N, C-alpha and C positions, 0 to 999 in steps of 0.2 A: 356540654353533653358528651362530646367525643373524647377529648384528651384527658380530662380530669379523672377518669375512672381507672386507669391502669394501675396506679399505686394502690388505690383502695381495693381493687379486685385482688391484687396480689396479697395484700394483708388479710383479706377475707379468706383466701385459699389456705394460707398458712394456718390461720386460727382454726379453721374448720377441719383441716387435715389432722391437726393435733387432737381435736376433740374426738374425731372419728376413731382414733386408735384406742380410746378409753371405753368405747361402747362394747359390752359383753354380747356374746352370741346367743340368742334364743330365737324361738319362732313365735309367730302370732297366728291370728285367725282372720278369715275373711268376714267382714262385718256386713257386707251387702252383696247380694247375688245379682242385682240389676246390672246389666251390661252398659248402661248409659249413665253418665253423670247428670245431676239435675240440670235442667235447661237453664242457661245463663241469660237472663234478660237484662238488657241495657236500661239504665235509669239514671237520673241525676244522682250523683254521689257514688257511682261505681269507682272502685279503686283499680289501678293497674300500674304497669311498669313500662320502661322503655329500655331497649338493649342495643349495644353494639357488639363488636367482636369480643370485647373484654368480659362479656357475660357468657362466653363459651358456646359450644355446639348447639345446645338446646335452650339457652337462656337461663335466667335465675329468677325465681319468684320470690316475692317478699313474704306473702302470707297466703293461707289457703283460700281466703275470700277475694284474692285478686281476680279480676274478670277480663282483663285485656292486656295485650302487650304490643308495643309499637317497635318494630325491629328495623335497624339500619340496613338498607340494601347496598349502600356505598355512598359515593359522592364525588365532589371535586374540590380541590383546594386552590386551583389557579384559574378556574373557569374554562379550561380547555381539556385537561386530562382527567379521566374518570377512573376511580378505583372501586373494586368490589369488596364487599364484606363476605368472606367465605362462610361465615356462620348464618347468613340470612335465610337460605332455604330451610335448614334444619331448625332454626328458631321458629319459623312460621309453622312448620309441620308439628313441632313440639308443643306450641301453644294450642293448636287445634286438637291435638291428641289429649291434652289436659282438660279439654272442654272450655277453653278460653277463646276469646276473639283476637285475631291477629291483624295488625296494620303495618304500615310501611313508612319510613322517613328517609330522606336524602340529605346528606351533608351539602350545604349550599354556600360556598365561599368564593368571592371574587367573580361572580357571574354578574356582569354589568351591562350586557347587551342582549337583545332578543336573539341574536345569532348564536351567542354562547348558550343561552337557555335551550335553544333548539338542539344544539349538539349534545348537551347533557341529557335532556329528556329523550332524544332519539335513542340514546344508549340505554337508559334505565327503564323507560315505560314498557318496552317489550319483555323486560326481565322481572317485572312485578309478580310476586307469587301469592299475594293476598287477593281475595276475590274482588270482582268489580263492585264498585260502590264503597269499598273500604277506604280508609284514610291513606293518602299519600301526602305526607307533610314535607315542607322545605325547612330544613334546620338552618336558620339564619342567625348566626351568633358570632361570626368572625369575618374579618377582611372587609373589602369594599363591597358595597351593595348598590342596587338600583331599583327603585320602587316599581317602575314600569316593567323591568325584566322579571321581577317577582310575580307581578300580577299577570303578565303574559304567560309565565310558567303555570300559575294556578289555573288560568283559562285552559291551557293545554291539558293539564291533568284532568280537569272536569270533562273536557271533550273526549278524553280517552276512557271515560266511564268511572272515574274514581272521585273521592271527596278531597279536595285540596284543603290544606291548613298551613298556617305560617307559625313556625316555632321560633322562640327566642326569648331573651331577657328584655323586659320593658325598657330599661334605660339605654341599652344598646340599640334597640330598634328605633327608639325616639331620636337618637342621634345619627342614624344612618339611613332611615327611610321615612316616608310619609305614612306613619302607622295608622293615622285616622283614615286615610284613603284605603289602605289595605283592609282595615277592620270593617269598612263599609261593604266590602265585597266577599271577604272570607272570615271564617271563624279562626280565632287565634288560639295558640297553645303557648302559654306564658309560663316561665319559670321564675320563682322567687323563694329564697330559703331564709328562715330566721337565723339559723346558725347550722353548724355541722354535727350536732348531736342527733342520735337516732330519733326519728319522728314517725310515728305510726299513723297519726291523723293529721290532716292539714291544719295549719294555724292561719285562720283567715284574717288575723290581724296584720299579716304580711302579704295579703293578697294584692297583686299588681293590678289594681282597678283600671279597667279600660273597657271600651266598647267591644261587644261580641267575643268575649273570652269563652271558648268551648272546653278547653282542658287546662287545668292548673297543675303545673309540676311543682309540688310544694316542698320537695326535699331531694337532696342527693345522697342522703343517708337514711334511706327507708329501713335498712337493716344494718347491723354492725358490719363494718368494712366497706360499705358504700353501694347504693343502688338507687336509681331515680324512682321516686314515687309520684304517681299522678292521680288526679281525681277528675272524672268526667262531669262537667257542669250542665250539659245540655242533652245528653244521650247520644252524642255524635259517634261514640264507639259502637253503637248498634249498626251503623251503616255498613252495608256489605253482607249482612246476615239477616235472614228472614226471622222476624220476631226476636232478634238478638241471639239466636241459637247457633253456636259455632258448628254444629253438625248440619246446618242448612244454609251454607254460603250461597250467595247469588250467582256465583260462577265457580268453575273448577280450575285448579292449577295443580301441577304435580305435587307441590308441597302440601296443599290443602287436601288432596286425595290421600296422601300418605298419612297425614294427621287423622283424618276420619277413619282410615283403616285401623290404625293403632288403637284409636278410641273404641272401635267396635269389637276388637278381639281381646280387650282387657277389662278388668273390673276393679272395684274399689277394695282397698285393704287398709285397715286402721292400724297404725303402728302402735305396738305395745312397749312397755318398759323393757329394756334390754335388747330390743331388736337391733339388727344391723343390716346393712345392704347385703352382706354375705349370707346371713341367716334367712332372710326373706327370699333371696334369689335361690338358695339351695332348696327351699321348700317347694318352689315351683319349677326347679330344673333349669333356671335361667343363669346365664352369665351375669354377675353382679354389675358389671359395667353397662351391659345392655339394659338392665332394670333401672339403673340411675339415669341413663340416657333417655329412656322413654318417659321418664318423669321430669325431664327438663333440667337435669343437674348432673353431678358427678359423684363418684363414691367418696370424694373428699368432703362432701356436704354432710353435715349432721342431720340425722332424722330424730324426731322427738315423739313421745307418747301422745296419741290423739291425732297426729298428722294422718291425712288420708292420701295415699299414693295409689297408682294404678299397677296392677300385676296381671300376668298372663302366662301362658305356657309356650315353650320354645317352638313347637310345631306351628303355632299361629303367629308368633312375634318375630322370629328371626328373619323370615323373608321380607317382611315389611320394614324392619329396621336395617336391612342390608347386611345382616350377619350370617345369612346362608350363602356360602361361597362355593357350593358344589358346582363343578363345571368351570370354575374360574381359576386361571393360573396365577393371578395376582389381583389384589384389591387394597383399598385404603379404608382403615377402620375409622370409628368416630373421633379418635384422638388425632387423626391425620397421619398415622403410621402406615407404611406400605408393607403388605405381607405377601409372601410368595409361597405357593403350594409346593411342598416337598415332603415325602414320607421317608422316614429313616429312624435310626436308633442311635442315641447318644449315651455314652458311658462316661461318667464324671471322673476326674482325677483329683478333685478337691471338694471341700465343703461348699455347698451352693444352697441358696434359698429357692424353693419352689413357691411361686406367688400366684395370686388371683388375677393379676394384671401384669403387663409387660412394662413396668416401671419399678425402679428401686424403692419408690414410696408406696407401692401396692401392698395390700395385706398379705402376709405370708400364709401358705398352706402348711409348710413344714420346712425342715432343714434336711438336705440330702447329704449323706456321707460319701466319701470317695468310693467308686465302684457302683454307684447307683445307675440303673439303666432307665432311660427315658425314651419312650416311643413318641415321636413327634410327627405332625402333619403339615407344618408350615413354619417359616422363619421370617424375621424382620430385623433389619439393621437400623437402629435409631438410638439417639443419645450417645452413650459411650459403650454400648453393648450390642451384640447380636443375640436376639431372643428366639427361643424355640416355643412352639405351642404344643402342649400335650392334651390330647382329647381325654376327658374324664366322663364320668357317668352323668346322665340327665342333661346331656347337651352342654355341659360346662367344660371349661378349659383351664389348665394350669400353665404357668409361663416360667421359664428358667433362662438365665443368661448363660450362654454357652461359649462366648468369645468376647475378648476385649476388642471393640470396634476401632480403637485407636492404634493398637500394636498388632492386631490380628492374632494375638495369643489365644489359643483354644484352652478351655477348661476341661478337656476330655477328648475322647476319640469318637469318630463317626463310622457308622456302617450303612 
């Protein structure tokens, strides 16, 4: 679940980035005025996904009818030292904002004593951002394992008010733990794939038959490029949410609160042929990166006719999405880049691209000739360049590289 995704995710990003460049710019219409997505009810057969950092800031969905996501909070590889997944809080809030249920899993490797289990859970349980009652699964698929340490950890998760599960591949678990014992106490989340072709629906001919299986991870290629696809067999992904409604969690956390707020100030938009992130964002006065972020994706992801996304207006969305930085001298954006507030004027001495994002892969707004004057309000040094942020109409921004970050050579003068 953890390591295999990096290569697949990179391939997906490249493929979708290329596809995005071919989408013409037009606008669409709002199909629904209702401020709430339909209530998502848990039931046997619900599909969902699971995420680690390779699925990015807000995670990646496979299909519009996905109803839950299980996000990695972090884990341990040696049974002593813990690592965090920086994407976890935003993936949780992103799932809630999309009207989906969010759950948690911990990478569990080489935890062979109850003392080690205590150290790991003492670190992670206070950091869980999904609501009480939600799933906190142990990802048991690598290294040395101990049945009693796993069961002890599950008992502690339950005592903390969450729903424990044990994830893994059947053959690995049979060879490393007493799986019968664990399945008599906890629901299992088992993975088994027929092959690595894209699989939209589970093939139960490859179901890893065992006692008390609650979730079946039926593919690692739910979409082209790679994404784990899961099916809920018992309704367990309802846990933590009243009547399965993501807007009615059984407890509040900062990530859950943010997700609910985003959901409440946005509404449905049905993508039409020719739409692009830029075109839709421009219609609502949003930065297109913000629009993609609040829909759990990036501007490199292709959108398609009939897809339903969430849209809103900047005066409501920006503060919730941490894009309103008034009063701040520095901040970190959704891509992990640090920006510094500074007002000034830049005059170029060469041809430069003005872009919709601070990346050389971001869509261009236009090409600026030498002598162009750019008024900016912030700068960031990342990658190979120093970028300036240009305020534009409707709360949007343009971005231009003003300096080579490696040589410090400026592409113009500053006032």
